[in-house]
Structures are given as C-alpha cells and as structure tokens.
C-alpha positions, 0 to 999 in steps of 0.5 A: 373886265372889272371885278364886280362883273367877274364875281357875278359871272362866277356866282351864276356858275355855282350850283344852287345849293352853294348859294343857299345859306346852309345851317351852320350849327346844331341847336343849343342843348342845356348843359345839364341835359347830359347830351352831346351832339354828333353832326354831319353836313351835306350840301343842303342840310345839317344832321345833328344826333343828340347822344346820351352819356351812355352812347345811345341816341336820344333824338336827332335833328335834321336842319335844312334850307327849304322844304323838308321831306317829312309830311304830317299825317293827321291820322298819326298825331300824338303829343303836343309840345313846345320847343323854343317858343314853337308849338309842335305836334308830335307824329307817330313814325313807322319803322321796320322794327315794330317794337320801337316807338318813333315820334317826329315833328317839324319846326319852320324857323326863320328864313326858310330853315326847317328842323325835322326832329325825330326820336326812336325809343324802346319804351314809354319811359324813354319816350317821356325822357326823349320828348322832355329833352327835345323840348329843351332845344334852342335854335338861336344861331343855327345859320352860318354867319348869323348875328 
C-alpha cells in the first residue's frame, strides 16, 4: 500500500475535532493594558482569561471552531462597541449572584472561528474599564498555522 492511501485511511479514522483547525493563541492585548492571559484548551476551543496585575479577571474569551452556544437575546441588548474592526453589541448576562454585572458579545472571525467574550464585574466603574479593555483586543493570528 502506498503512503498516500494509508494517510487518507488514518485521517478518516480520526475524530472530527482533530481534523478541524483549532484556535492556537489568545487574542493580542496591548502591552500597556496591565493584563496577561491565563489559558486552557479543549478539543474544539481555547479559553482565555484576561487577568489584571492584582489577580482579578477583567474578562474572558472563548475561541472555538464553529457555532458558539451563546445566543443573542434582543431583550438583553446593552452597549454597542467596536472590537478589532468588528461592530459588536454587548448583551446583559445572568448569574446566580444577582449583584454582579455581566456583559457578553459574540464575534464571527475568519474561517468559521467565533469569539465569545464575557465580563463579570461588581460596579459601573469596573464595567466601563472592562469594556474599554475588551475593545482593545486584536484577533490577528488566533489559529494554529496561520500566516
């Protein structure tokens, strides 16, 4: 058996997520933001948590190939914004902790990649800061093997 048919046969036996092009890196943060990424990867996603110098989370980004489970609800629409050239609408999220302010948005990137961005804060000042910081994200090279 030649090598080409053998490789094709092996590829057909792989689970589908292994064939998909998975997110490889978190979005770019400005050096002056004071934020750093903590990340973890799964079969079809990359979870990126933007952490402030004090150790608290500013926001998170879930990068995934294909459709996101996040659903926009017209009745929960809030702020408008712009992230890396993408017009976004922030939506009010809901948590068990009624005191938290939650905002979420979804960006459809190239090649079927989606970015679900979520922030959870305690007051309006933190909301303004986290929205401003999230809007500085750049999604240039978020895929493995991208040029």
